[in-house]
Each structure stands twice: as C-alpha cells, then as structure tokens.
C-alpha positions as CSV (number, residue, x, y, z in Angstrom):
1,M,-0.2,0.1,0.0
2,K,2.8,2.4,0.7
3,L,4.7,1.9,-2.3
4,L,1.3,2.5,-4.2
5,L,1.0,5.9,-2.5
6,T,4.7,6.5,-3.7
7,L,4.1,6.1,-6.8
8,L,1.1,7.9,-7.4
9,F,2.6,11.4,-5.9
10,L,5.6,10.2,-8.5
11,S,6.3,13.5,-11.2
12,I,7.9,11.9,-14.1
13,T,11.2,13.4,-14.3
14,I,13.7,13.2,-18.0
15,V,17.6,13.4,-17.0
16,S,19.8,14.6,-19.7
17,A,23.4,13.7,-19.9
18,Q,25.5,15.8,-17.8
19,S,27.7,18.5,-18.9
20,I,30.9,20.1,-17.5
21,L,30.9,24.3,-17.2
22,K,33.9,25.7,-16.3
23,G,35.5,28.8,-15.8
24,K,37.4,31.8,-14.2
25,V,35.8,35.0,-12.5
26,L,37.8,38.3,-12.5
27,G,37.5,41.5,-10.7
28,K,38.6,45.0,-11.0
29,N,42.1,45.0,-13.0
30,G,42.1,41.3,-13.7
31,K,42.2,40.3,-10.0
32,P,40.7,36.9,-9.1
33,I,37.4,36.8,-7.3
34,Y,36.8,34.8,-4.2
35,L,33.6,32.8,-3.5
36,A,31.8,34.3,-6.1
37,N,28.4,32.0,-6.6
38,V,27.6,31.2,-10.4
39,F,24.6,29.5,-11.0
40,I,22.4,29.0,-13.9
41,E,19.2,31.3,-13.3
42,G,16.3,28.8,-12.9
43,T,18.1,25.6,-11.7
44,Y,20.1,24.4,-8.8
45,D,23.0,24.1,-10.9
46,G,26.1,25.6,-9.9
47,G,29.2,26.5,-8.1
48,T,31.4,28.5,-6.2
49,T,34.8,30.3,-6.9
50,D,38.6,29.1,-5.4
51,S,40.6,31.4,-4.0
52,L,41.8,31.7,-8.1
53,G,38.9,32.2,-9.3
54,N,37.9,28.9,-10.5
55,F,34.8,27.6,-10.8
56,M,33.6,24.1,-12.3
57,F,30.1,22.4,-12.1
58,E,27.8,19.9,-13.8
59,T,24.9,20.2,-15.7
60,S,21.8,18.3,-17.2
61,E,20.5,21.5,-18.8
62,Q,20.7,22.2,-22.6
63,G,20.1,25.3,-25.3
64,T,20.2,28.6,-24.5
65,K,19.9,29.5,-21.0
66,M,21.2,32.4,-18.8
67,L,24.6,32.5,-16.3
68,K,24.5,34.2,-13.7
69,A,27.3,35.3,-11.2
70,S,26.9,36.9,-7.9
71,V,29.3,38.3,-4.9
72,V,28.4,40.6,-2.5
73,G,29.8,44.5,-3.1
74,L,29.5,44.0,-7.0
75,P,26.6,44.0,-9.3
76,T,25.0,40.8,-10.6
77,Y,26.4,39.3,-13.8
78,S,24.4,37.7,-16.8
79,K,25.0,36.5,-20.0
80,S,23.7,34.2,-21.9
81,I,25.0,31.0,-23.1
82,Q,24.9,28.2,-25.7
83,L,24.3,24.7,-23.6
84,P,26.6,22.4,-23.9
85,Q,29.8,25.0,-22.9
86,K,33.5,23.8,-23.8
87,E,35.2,26.9,-24.1
88,L,36.8,27.7,-20.3
89,L,34.1,31.2,-19.8
90,I,35.7,33.9,-18.2
91,I,33.7,36.2,-16.3
92,Q,34.6,40.0,-15.8
93,M,32.6,41.7,-12.9
94,Q,32.2,45.3,-13.0
95,E,32.4,47.6,-10.1
96,S,28.8,49.2,-9.5
97,E,28.6,53.0,-11.6
98,N,25.6,53.5,-8.8
99,R,26.2,54.2,-5.2
100,L,23.0,53.3,-4.3
101,Q,23.1,49.8,-5.5
102,E,26.1,49.4,-3.0
103,V,24.0,49.4,-0.2
104,T,20.4,48.3,-0.1
105,I,17.7,48.9,2.6
106,Q,16.8,45.3,4.2
107,A,13.9,46.2,6.6
108,G,11.0,44.4,6.0
109,V,11.8,42.9,2.8
110,L,12.4,39.5,2.1
111,Q,13.3,38.8,-2.0
112,A,12.5,35.5,-3.3
113,N,13.9,35.2,-6.9
114,S,16.8,33.6,-9.4
115,S,19.7,35.8,-8.2
116,G,21.5,38.6,-6.3
117,K,23.1,38.4,-2.9
118,N,19.7,39.6,-1.2
119,T,17.7,36.7,-2.3
120,V,15.9,34.5,0.9
121,M,14.0,32.3,-1.6
122,S,13.8,31.1,-5.5
123,P,10.7,30.3,-7.6
124,L,12.1,26.7,-7.7
125,D,12.4,26.8,-3.6
126,I,8.5,27.7,-3.6
127,V,7.9,24.9,-6.0
128,T,10.4,22.3,-3.6
129,T,9.5,23.8,-0.1
130,A,8.3,20.6,1.7
131,G,4.8,21.1,2.3
132,S,3.8,23.9,-0.5
133,M,3.0,21.7,-3.7
134,G,4.1,24.5,-5.4
135,N,1.5,27.6,-3.8
136,I,3.2,30.7,-3.5
137,I,1.3,31.6,0.4
138,S,2.0,28.2,1.9
139,A,5.6,28.5,0.6
140,L,6.4,32.4,2.1
141,A,4.8,30.7,5.2
142,T,8.1,29.1,5.7
143,L,9.7,32.5,6.1
144,P,9.9,34.5,9.2
145,G,7.4,36.8,10.2
146,A,4.6,35.1,8.3
147,Q,2.1,32.6,8.9
148,V,-0.7,30.8,7.4
149,G,-4.2,30.5,8.6
150,G,-4.8,27.0,9.6
151,E,-8.5,27.6,9.4
152,N,-8.5,29.6,5.9
153,G,-4.4,29.4,4.6
154,R,-4.5,32.3,3.8
155,L,-1.4,35.0,4.4
156,M,-0.9,36.5,7.7
157,V,1.9,38.8,8.5
158,H,3.1,40.6,11.8
159,G,0.1,39.5,13.7
160,G,-2.0,41.0,11.3
161,D,-4.8,39.5,9.7
162,A,-5.0,37.9,5.8
163,S,-7.1,40.6,4.7
164,E,-4.3,43.0,5.6
165,T,-1.8,41.7,2.9
166,Q,-2.5,43.0,-0.8
167,T,-1.0,40.5,-3.8
168,Y,0.2,42.8,-6.8
169,I,1.5,41.3,-10.3
170,N,4.2,43.8,-12.1
171,G,2.8,46.6,-10.1
172,I,-0.6,46.1,-10.5
173,R,-2.9,45.2,-8.0
174,V,-5.0,41.5,-7.7
175,A,-8.5,41.5,-5.9
176,Q,-9.0,37.9,-5.8
177,P,-5.5,36.4,-5.4
178,Y,-6.7,33.3,-3.6
179,T,-8.8,30.2,-4.5
180,A,-12.4,29.7,-3.5
181,T,-13.2,27.4,-0.8
182,P,-15.6,26.4,1.7
183,N,-14.9,27.4,5.9
184,E,-12.3,25.6,7.7
185,V,-10.7,24.7,4.1
186,P,-7.2,26.6,3.3
187,V,-7.8,28.2,0.2
188,R,-4.8,28.0,-2.7
189,G,-2.7,31.1,-4.5
190,R,-3.9,31.5,-7.9
191,F,-0.7,31.6,-9.4
192,S,1.9,29.3,-10.5
193,P,5.6,30.5,-9.3
194,M,6.9,29.2,-12.2
195,L,5.8,31.6,-14.3
196,F,7.1,34.9,-12.3
197,K,11.0,35.5,-11.7
198,G,11.0,36.8,-8.8
199,V,8.8,37.9,-5.3
200,N,9.3,40.6,-3.2
201,F,7.5,40.4,0.2
202,S,7.4,42.6,2.5
203,T,6.9,42.1,6.5
204,G,6.1,46.3,6.6
205,G,7.8,49.2,6.2
206,Y,6.8,48.8,2.4
207,S,7.7,51.5,-0.4
208,A,4.9,54.8,-0.9
209,E,4.2,53.2,-4.4
210,F,2.2,50.8,-2.5
211,G,-1.0,51.6,-0.4
212,N,-4.2,50.2,0.9
213,A,-2.6,47.2,3.1
214,L,-2.7,47.6,6.8
215,S,0.7,45.3,6.9
216,S,2.4,43.9,4.0
217,I,2.7,43.9,0.1
218,L,3.5,40.8,-1.8
219,A,4.9,42.1,-5.1
220,L,4.8,39.0,-8.1
221,N,7.0,40.2,-11.2
222,T,7.2,38.0,-14.3
223,E,10.0,37.9,-16.5
224,N,11.0,41.3,-18.4
225,T,12.8,39.0,-21.1
226,I,11.7,36.9,-24.1
227,E,11.6,33.6,-23.1
228,Q,13.1,30.5,-25.2
229,R,11.1,27.7,-26.5
230,K,9.9,24.9,-24.6
231,T,7.0,22.8,-23.0
232,E,6.5,21.6,-19.6
233,F,4.3,18.7,-18.1
234,S,3.2,18.0,-14.5
235,L,1.2,14.4,-13.1
236,S,0.3,13.9,-9.7
237,S,-2.3,12.0,-8.0
238,V,-4.9,14.7,-7.4
239,G,-4.8,16.3,-11.5
240,L,-2.2,17.3,-14.1
241,G,-0.8,20.2,-15.9
242,L,0.7,21.6,-19.3
243,G,3.1,24.3,-20.1
244,H,4.5,25.6,-23.5
245,T,6.3,28.9,-24.8
246,L,6.2,30.0,-28.2
247,Q,8.9,32.2,-29.6
248,W,9.1,34.3,-32.5
249,G,11.4,37.3,-33.0
250,K,10.8,39.6,-30.3
251,N,7.8,38.2,-28.9
252,S,7.2,35.0,-26.7
253,L,3.4,33.0,-25.6
254,T,3.4,31.2,-22.6
255,F,0.6,29.2,-22.1
256,N,0.1,27.3,-18.4
257,S,-3.0,25.3,-17.5
258,S,-4.0,22.1,-15.0
259,Y,-6.7,20.4,-14.0
260,T,-7.5,19.3,-10.6
261,N,-10.2,16.9,-9.1
262,L,-9.9,15.1,-5.8
263,K,-12.3,12.4,-7.0
264,P,-10.0,10.0,-7.4
265,Y,-7.3,10.7,-4.7
266,S,-10.6,10.6,-2.3
267,K,-11.6,6.7,-2.8
268,I,-7.6,6.0,-2.3
269,I,-7.4,8.3,0.9
270,T,-10.3,8.7,3.2
271,P,-10.8,12.3,3.8
272,D,-12.0,14.0,6.6
273,I,-14.5,16.1,4.5
274,K,-18.0,14.5,3.7
275,W,-17.9,15.7,-0.1
276,T,-21.1,15.4,-2.2
277,K,-19.0,16.8,-4.9
278,P,-15.3,16.5,-4.7
279,Y,-13.3,19.6,-4.8
280,E,-13.2,20.5,-8.8
281,N,-10.7,23.2,-10.7
282,A,-9.7,24.0,-13.7
283,S,-7.6,27.2,-14.6
284,G,-5.2,28.6,-17.5
285,E,-2.8,31.1,-17.2
286,M,-1.0,32.9,-20.4
287,I,1.5,35.7,-20.9
288,Y,2.4,37.8,-24.0
289,R,5.8,39.7,-24.1
290,H,7.0,41.7,-26.9
291,Q,10.1,43.8,-26.5
292,F,10.6,47.0,-28.8
293,K,13.5,48.8,-29.1
294,E,13.2,51.3,-26.0
295,G,10.2,49.7,-24.1
296,F,9.0,46.2,-23.2
297,L,5.5,45.3,-23.3
298,N,3.9,42.6,-20.7
299,I,0.2,41.1,-21.1
300,Y,-0.6,38.8,-18.8
301,G,-4.4,36.6,-18.2
302,A,-5.8,34.1,-16.0
303,Y,-8.9,31.8,-15.9
304,N,-10.1,29.6,-12.7
305,F,-13.4,27.6,-12.6
306,E,-14.2,25.9,-9.2
307,N,-17.0,23.4,-8.3
308,M,-17.4,22.1,-4.8
309,G,-20.0,20.1,-2.6
310,L,-19.9,19.1,0.6
311,Y,-21.5,18.3,3.9
312,Q,-20.6,21.2,6.9
313,A,-20.5,21.6,10.5
314,D,-22.2,24.6,12.1
315,I,-22.7,25.1,15.8
316,N,-26.3,26.5,14.7
317,Y,-27.1,23.2,13.4
318,E,-27.8,19.6,15.0
319,Q,-26.7,18.2,11.6
320,P,-24.3,18.7,9.1
321,V,-25.1,21.4,6.6
322,P,-25.3,20.6,2.5
323,L,-22.8,23.3,0.9
324,K,-22.7,23.6,-3.0
325,K,-20.4,26.2,-4.4
326,K,-19.6,27.5,-7.9
327,S,-17.0,30.2,-8.7
328,N,-15.4,31.7,-11.9
329,N,-12.9,33.8,-11.6
330,A,-10.6,35.8,-14.7
331,Y,-7.9,38.7,-14.2
332,A,-6.0,40.5,-17.2
333,N,-2.8,42.2,-16.6
334,I,-1.4,44.6,-19.0
335,S,2.2,46.5,-18.0
336,Y,4.5,48.7,-20.3
337,S,7.6,50.2,-19.3
338,Q,9.6,52.6,-21.8
339,N,12.8,54.0,-21.4
340,L,12.7,57.6,-22.6
341,G,16.3,58.8,-23.0
342,N,18.1,60.9,-19.9
343,R,17.6,57.8,-17.4
344,W,14.0,58.8,-17.0
345,T,12.1,55.6,-17.2
346,F,7.9,55.6,-17.7
347,Q,6.1,52.5,-16.3
348,S,2.1,52.2,-17.1
349,G,-0.4,49.5,-16.6
350,I,-3.6,48.2,-15.9
351,G,-5.8,45.6,-14.3
352,L,-8.7,44.0,-14.4
353,G,-10.6,41.7,-12.5
354,Y,-14.0,39.5,-12.8
355,L,-15.2,36.9,-10.3
356,T,-19.1,35.3,-9.6
357,D,-19.5,33.1,-6.6
358,K,-22.6,31.2,-5.8
359,L,-23.0,29.4,-2.8
360,H,-25.8,27.2,-1.6
361,Y,-25.7,26.4,2.3
362,D,-28.3,24.6,3.5
363,D,-31.7,26.6,2.3
364,V,-29.8,30.0,1.9
365,Y,-28.6,31.1,-1.4
366,L,-26.1,33.5,-1.6
367,P,-24.7,35.0,-5.3
368,N,-22.2,37.7,-5.6
369,E,-20.2,39.1,-8.2
370,E,-17.1,41.9,-7.7
371,K,-15.9,43.8,-11.0
372,S,-12.3,45.6,-10.3
373,L,-10.0,48.1,-12.1
374,H,-7.3,49.4,-11.3
375,L,-5.3,52.0,-13.6
376,K,-1.4,53.3,-12.9
377,G,1.3,55.2,-14.3
378,M,4.3,56.1,-12.7
379,L,7.7,58.0,-14.1
380,S,11.1,57.4,-12.4
381,K,14.5,59.3,-12.7
382,V,18.5,58.3,-11.9
383,W,19.2,61.9,-11.1
384,N,23.2,61.3,-10.8
385,N,25.2,58.1,-9.2
386,K,23.6,59.2,-5.5
387,I,19.6,59.9,-6.1
388,K,16.8,58.7,-7.8
389,S,13.3,59.2,-7.8
390,I,9.6,57.6,-8.8
391,G,6.3,59.0,-8.6
392,G,2.8,58.7,-9.8
393,I,-0.4,58.2,-9.6
394,E,-3.3,55.5,-9.7
395,Y,-6.7,55.0,-9.7
396,F,-9.1,51.5,-7.9
397,D,-12.8,50.8,-9.2
398,T,-14.1,48.1,-7.3
399,N,-17.6,47.2,-7.4
400,Y,-18.9,44.1,-5.3
401,Q,-22.7,43.5,-4.9
402,E,-24.4,40.3,-2.7
403,E,-27.7,38.7,-2.1
404,Y,-29.1,37.4,0.0
405,H,-32.3,34.9,-0.9
406,R,-34.0,32.6,2.3
407,Q,-37.1,31.0,1.4
408,T,-39.1,34.5,1.0
409,I,-36.8,36.5,2.2
410,G,-34.4,38.3,0.3
411,Y,-31.5,41.2,0.9
412,H,-29.1,42.9,-1.4
413,Y,-26.2,45.0,-0.4
414,G,-22.6,46.0,-1.4
415,Y,-20.4,49.0,-2.0
416,H,-18.9,50.9,-5.1
417,S,-15.7,51.9,-4.0
418,K,-13.7,54.7,-6.0
419,M,-10.0,55.4,-4.8
420,T,-7.2,57.2,-6.2
421,A,-3.9,57.6,-5.0
422,V,-0.7,59.8,-5.6
423,F,3.0,59.2,-4.6
424,T,6.3,59.7,-4.5
425,E,9.7,58.2,-3.4
426,T,13.4,59.6,-3.4
427,T,16.5,57.1,-3.1
428,F,19.4,59.4,-1.8
429,G,23.5,58.8,-0.4
430,I,23.9,60.4,2.2
431,L,27.6,58.9,2.6
432,P,29.3,55.7,0.6
433,N,27.7,53.6,3.1
434,L,25.0,54.8,4.1
435,I,21.6,55.7,2.1
436,G,18.2,57.0,3.2
437,K,14.3,56.8,0.9
438,I,11.8,58.8,2.1
439,G,8.2,58.9,0.6
440,L,4.8,60.1,0.6
441,R,1.3,58.8,-0.5
442,E,-2.1,60.5,-0.3
443,T,-4.9,58.5,-1.2
444,S,-8.9,59.7,-1.1
445,S,-12.0,57.8,-1.7
446,N,-15.9,58.1,-2.4
447,L,-16.6,56.1,1.0
448,Q,-14.1,57.7,3.2
449,S,-14.9,61.3,3.9
450,K,-11.4,62.2,4.6
451,N,-7.8,61.8,2.4
452,T,-4.7,60.1,4.1
453,L,-1.6,61.4,4.0
454,E,0.7,58.6,4.4
455,P,5.3,59.4,5.3
456,R,7.6,56.6,4.7
457,A,11.0,56.5,5.9
458,S,14.0,54.1,5.9
459,L,18.1,54.2,6.4
460,G,20.7,51.7,4.9
461,Y,24.0,51.5,6.4
462,A,26.8,49.0,4.8
463,L,29.2,48.1,7.9
464,D,31.2,46.0,5.2
465,K,30.9,44.7,2.1
466,Y,28.9,41.7,4.0
467,T,26.8,43.3,6.8
468,Q,24.2,46.0,7.0
469,L,21.8,47.4,9.3
470,S,18.5,49.1,8.3
471,L,15.7,51.3,10.0
472,A,12.2,51.9,8.3
473,Y,9.0,53.8,9.3
474,G,5.6,53.9,7.8
475,N,2.2,55.0,8.6
476,F,-0.5,52.9,6.8
477,H,-4.2,53.2,5.9
478,Q,-6.9,50.9,4.9
479,Q,-10.5,50.2,4.2
480,A,-12.2,48.5,6.1
481,P,-12.1,44.1,4.4
482,T,-14.9,43.1,1.8
483,P,-16.7,40.9,4.5
484,L,-17.7,43.8,6.4
485,L,-17.6,46.9,4.0
486,K,-20.4,45.4,1.9
487,Y,-22.5,45.2,4.8
488,A,-21.3,48.9,6.3
489,P,-20.0,51.3,2.7
490,Q,-19.4,54.0,5.5
491,L,-17.0,52.4,7.4
492,G,-13.7,55.0,7.6
493,W,-9.9,54.3,7.6
494,M,-8.2,51.6,9.6
495,E,-4.5,52.6,10.2
496,A,-1.4,51.3,11.2
497,N,2.1,52.8,11.8
498,H,5.4,50.2,11.8
499,Y,9.0,50.4,13.0
500,I,11.3,48.1,11.9
501,A,14.9,47.9,12.4
502,N,16.7,44.9,10.5
503,Y,20.6,43.2,10.7
504,F,21.9,41.5,7.3
505,Y,24.8,39.4,6.5
506,A,25.3,37.8,3.1
507,R,29.1,36.2,2.9
508,G,30.3,32.9,0.7
509,G,26.5,31.5,0.8
510,H,25.6,31.9,3.9
511,L,22.8,34.7,4.7
512,L,21.9,35.8,8.3
513,R,18.4,38.0,8.7
514,L,17.6,39.1,12.2
515,E,14.4,41.3,12.5
516,A,12.9,43.6,15.1
517,Y,9.5,45.2,14.6
518,H,6.8,47.0,16.6
519,K,3.4,47.9,15.1
520,E,0.3,50.1,15.9
521,Y,-3.1,50.1,15.4
522,N,-5.5,52.5,15.5
523,N,-9.4,52.7,14.0
524,L,-10.2,49.1,13.4
525,V,-13.7,47.9,13.1
526,K,-15.5,46.6,16.1
527,Y,-19.1,45.0,15.2
528,N,-21.9,43.8,17.9
529,S,-22.6,40.8,16.7
530,A,-21.3,37.0,16.4
531,T,-20.7,37.0,12.6
532,P,-20.9,40.1,10.3
533,N,-23.9,40.7,8.6
534,Y,-26.1,43.2,7.1
535,D,-28.3,44.5,11.0
536,T,-24.9,44.7,12.3
537,Q,-23.9,47.4,14.2
538,Y,-20.1,48.4,13.1
539,D,-17.8,51.5,14.1
540,N,-14.1,52.0,14.4
541,N,-13.4,52.1,17.9
542,G,-11.1,49.1,17.6
543,S,-6.9,49.2,18.4
544,G,-4.0,46.6,18.8
545,K,-0.5,46.9,19.1
546,V,2.1,44.1,17.8
547,K,5.7,43.6,18.6
548,G,8.4,40.6,18.0
549,F,11.2,39.6,16.4
550,D,12.4,37.3,13.0
551,L,15.2,35.2,12.8
552,F,16.6,33.3,9.5
553,Y,19.4,31.9,8.4
554,K,20.2,30.3,5.0
555,N,22.9,28.0,3.7
556,N,24.0,26.9,0.5
557,S,27.4,26.1,0.5
558,S,28.6,23.9,3.6
559,I,27.2,21.0,1.8
560,K,27.5,20.0,-1.7
561,N,24.4,20.0,-4.2
562,R,22.1,21.0,-0.7
563,Q,20.8,24.2,0.9
564,Y,19.0,24.6,4.5
565,W,17.4,27.7,5.9
566,I,16.0,27.9,9.5
567,S,13.4,30.5,10.2
568,Y,11.8,31.5,13.6
569,S,9.7,34.3,14.6
570,Y,8.3,35.4,18.2
571,T,5.2,37.7,18.0
572,D,3.6,39.1,20.9
573,S,-0.1,40.5,19.6
574,K,-2.4,42.3,21.2
575,R,-6.1,42.9,19.1
576,N,-9.4,45.0,20.1
577,D,-11.4,45.0,17.5
578,A,-14.3,42.3,15.5
579,N,-16.5,41.4,18.4
580,Y,-13.6,40.7,21.2
581,P,-15.1,42.2,24.5
582,T,-11.6,43.6,25.8
583,T,-7.8,43.4,24.0
C-alpha cells in the first residue's frame, strides 16, 4: 500500500546527459574573485569560485540559458550562453557605477528570485519546499514574520489579519489572489510560481508606491525578457498540468493550464471532509511579451473555475449542513515600460478582475459578484550616482454586490469604491555606505470623507561588504475588508504605524537576517454580533499593538548540492477589534 501511494505522487522526470561548465571569475584589474556564486538561472546547477577565481560544476541543461554570477559588493553578472559549453568561460565583474546599488535597505523586505545576494528564496525553492505543493502562499509561510491561517490558508504577517496583505503582479493589484473554498478549508494562491522571475515580500515598512494594506505587500514580477521555446508537463494523484512557450523574433507567448479533481484521490485516501461533489478546479494562465527598441510590453491573463459540494459542521445546526459552491474568476494585467532617455523611465499598467461566486448553504442562496479595475502610471528618474526618484498616480475601482435569499426573504447589499492615490519616493546616498529613502502617499476615496497622507522613511548602513543595518518607519491606511465593507460602506480608514530594525549578513553562501518590529493599530473595525451581517452595528473604535522579532539563516555552500534554512518568529499581538469584548 505504501508503495502504491508513493507511486501516485511521483512526477515524471527526464534526466539529460551531464556536461561540465567551467571558467574563471575576475574583478577589477583582472584580479580573481573568491567565493563568487556562479549558477544557471532557474536551476540548482552552480558552484563557488576558489581562491584563484576558478569554478566548475555539472549541469544537465541544454540550449540557450542565462548564466549568472554574484558576489557581495558587486552587481550581478548575467550572460546568455549555449549549452553544452566546451570553452572556458571568463566572467569579468564590474564595479557599480551607481553607489545606491552598493547599499540596500533590508528592513521589512524578503526577496524570492533567481539571483542576487539578498535573495532568501528562489521560484524553484517555492515549488520544492516541503508542504507547499507549488503554492506560493504556503512556501512564504516558511519565512520569518509570515504564517498561514490554519482555518483558511491565507497569508498573515506580523500579527496582522489576512485581509491586511495585498497582492500585486508587475505593480498592478490582484483583487482575488486566492482560490475559493468553504469555511475551515485552506485556500491556495491562484498563480503558478514558475511564471514569475521573482517575489518581493514585504513584512512591513513597504514603499510609498503601494497602499491600502495595513501589514504587507506581496509583489510578483514576471520576466521582462523574451522566453525561449519550451514545454512543461506535470502529473500527480490529484490532477495534471501542461505548459508551453512559443518564441518568435522579439515575441514570446506562454500558456500554462492545470486541472485538479479530488474524486480519484478521495477514493484512495479517506478524507475528513464528507464530499457530495469532490473539489474540482480548472485554470489557465497566459503571458505575452514583446520587446520594443526602448520598451517592453507584458500581457498577463488568468482564468479559474471551481466547483464543489460537501457537508459542513455548523454550531447552529444539529446535523452537518449541505453546501454547494461554484466560482468563476478572470484576471487580466497589461504592463508597459519605456526608456525615455536621459535616465527617465515610464511605466504604466491596467488590471481588470471579475469574480462570480454562487453559494448554496442549507436553504440559503448567496450569489455575489465583484468587478475591479486598477490604472497606474509612474515615472522614475536617476538624477546622478546618488539620487533616484519615482512618482506616480493610480486609480482603483471596486464594485462588489451580494444577495441573500432564504425562502421568501431577500436582501441586496454591497459597495462601490472609487479610490485615487498619488505617490512620490526618493532614494539618496548620504555617504558611500549610507543611504536613505523618503516617500509620501496621499489617497482619496468616495466612501471615506477624509484623505489619507502617509509618510514613509528608511535608512540603510553598510558596516562592510557583507553586513548591513536598516531602519524603517511607515504610516499605512486601509479600507475595511470586503466581508465588513459590504454591510457598512460608511466605515472609515483603518490605520497602522510600523517601526522596524534589521540586521543583514551575506557571505560565501551564508545568509543571516535578524529583524525586530513594533506595529500600532488605530481605528480598527468593531461590531456587536457573533458574525458580521446586514443588521450589525459597526464602528472604527478598535485598536491594537504587535511586537516581535524574526530570525532567518540560510546556507547553500556547506553541503555540496544541498541547501537548508532555519526560520524563527516571535510575535506578541494584542488586538481589540471585531467582536472582542476586551484586548
């Protein structure tokens, strides 16, 4: 039986013949660079240079691949190579022309991408992290400061509620980042991690470019280069997936589809859930890219269909209650960047979301619909080697409507939010090893009577090539989450203030990150019923405080072809919101 279950979870893997990649990494004046990390992007294939700058490692990759080299204190080297490669590779790493790149602000920032000395996790790590099953949200929960709610599977950061984190793709907001599930069943993120070149996960003190989130921003970024032709296939006991990329000239088109059905799996493993219709999910994603002479166009689209039925326990009923749910979700994201010359860059984007959800719960019928729009334009300018700035404007339109039907009783409620925000932020070098960042964001909404003005500030100080200290402060506001705002659109802004101190060390495959934080909440939403509903009384008299610290250590050099990390978080959270009688 154990053998049968093991075989059911096996994936199909094709192993190509190994080839050897070798070369030398040189720095200024041709001096060899010691302990540089050389690797093939998107894989675990790589090695570290010796004292003479030499490296050598095996790889099964073939065709055109991106070779990267990174070392603390120098910009990452990238070069497209053809594999197998028989010639000796000479990598010449250059010193940064921009001093702002020599020091980075680490407070509240966790990066997950394919390269860079500050990276804590790669897209491949997200796929292979134990228990994540390719779910971005579950993988991020292994990082310090983050956790997944056991009852809903949503991401919670530094003692905050799951609704306090917003998700963005290429700088454009995703209104519905999670799949649909019944109560007490964890959700999943809707997006495949392999479609993104990197993930920037903020645990607080995030940039003035983003808003309407009290705790965190999860920013997903797709590749801004033309992809090579490839085909990917996955098979498991719960479903299958297929992906294919076409490439022609300066264009590429990627499709990714998957189908999940728990019916076969539930016949082998008896689930705790009593299904009447085992969970079924069909989804597809598409990315089109076009490289212009001085610009880049990226079009992303996703569709998701879900269907399920089950019996669910409810304390208000003597017997389990029958539940049926169908959900359709569509999302489109268009982003464009243009080099305007004289170190000016223009970025723009539009995001469209549409969700319909039909829920039958005993004799209650609850259909809802959400339409969302996000428009954004941003200019960035590198003034000199010490100063760079960004500034932009964005508009959010969210229309959420829901109905309640039970026998002859019927209600309709919802909200239509129209929000406009302007922001600016400047990063400046104070000393060669000290940088600062100041930002300001103003937001207005038709639902709230007052505008918000949010200052943000941070400092980064490099003790040496390997060690940095950072401080960050930020003021943040957010509308009440949809489960509350749909009943009470008149609710005011909720507020949070973040204070963060960070220590960061990276050298020779070792990465250590320590962070202490304090967060204060004001104007949180309180209500006077067991669960929110249309006749509940709501106000903004809630408050809260959170303090704690995070530890993260990663090692990918001590054991050949292996890496491990240790993550620890301590959180002391006190909140007086929702229907809590006391803090």
